[in-house]
Phi, psi and omega in degrees: 000351181300322180299323185290343180264001182239324184282152179279128180263321182090173180288139176236127176249129180248120178247154177163151182289166174305134180090359182280347180096022182299318182298315179298312182293323178300316180296321180292320178296313181300320182291318183291315188262359179057044176238153184287144173268110185258107181253126181296327177297316179295318180300315181298313180297318180296318180295319179293315182296321182275359177055044173289169178302314180293323179295320178294322178295316180296319179297321178296319178299312183294325179295331177273003180078018182261155173287149175291128187294157175304320182299314179296316180299314180297321178296320178294317178298317180301315179300319181291319183287344177279354179289147185303329184288353180266357188296323180280340183150174180194163175241127180261125180238117181092007179207137359280148178261344181227162178297326178297318178294324177296318177295320177298317182298316178301316181294320179297314180296320180300319186278321191240339192255330183293145179288112183287349182278349177218184185261010183292130179248100184269066172293159184293144160275132185245115183252119181253118178272115182257132182226138177303139185301317182295322178291323175300317181299319178295318180299319188274312183286339180273359185285132176230147185233140174279122182289344182269314185246358179067012176294139184252135177238173171221120186294341178263320190253329181214070187285156173289165180297319176250140186305121175064019181237134179294133179295331189275309187237003176077008179290152175286126181288152183234160173258117178290156182304320182292344183260005178285147189306314184294324179290318180299316180300319179290321178298317180292320178295319179295321178300314181298317181297314187280321192271334180306315177296328178293315178300316180295322179301311183285331174298316180295331178277352181074026185244007184267131176240128179260137179236137181283104182279359177280349178287165172301150184309315180299326179289321177299314179301315181301315181294319179297315179300319179298318180293318180293319179299318179295319179295316180297324178294321178295319178300314181296329180272000178075021180269000000 
């Protein structure tokens, strides 16, 4: 693991619909390469909780029922990426969500992140986890949660021993609001609306890599690691 704490990995962007396993893969990538997992959801919550200037602005927007603006989100991401632990690389989960944010990220990296002592351009490698829609639906609509221990099951793919009952404490499993069919359909539709332009942006830049998310998790992880290793080698070689 000594090599993983010294070599430059570069920026990694992970795209994929809800239920594709981005969170799981992000954690595995961060652990293997010793780079931070940067989640916009976490950043937003931390800024609001810590009452930073950006957090207070975001909280005011949300209190008015407004979405947090692109400008605020980008400012929060910029603050996080300027931290010393991001210098070797980082993985972005949940960002960019729009083509405008993707363009901002390229400009930010060009201005502040690239090593000015050499000609290496560490633009992000963008990995898109693709999953069949029907399989996504099973993953999402089948999800059940124990309200006592937060253990997650799936009635289709990973059912409890007893129907709708937690194996650990016997609690009745519940369907969270985000896992209801109507909410899931809207989440998937919103993903398609927002992310298709992002995918097209990176395709045009020649930086998009697609991974088959229908495979077992270890196989998905193996393919992602191979792509990152190849990218990191290109970065080191100045290609």
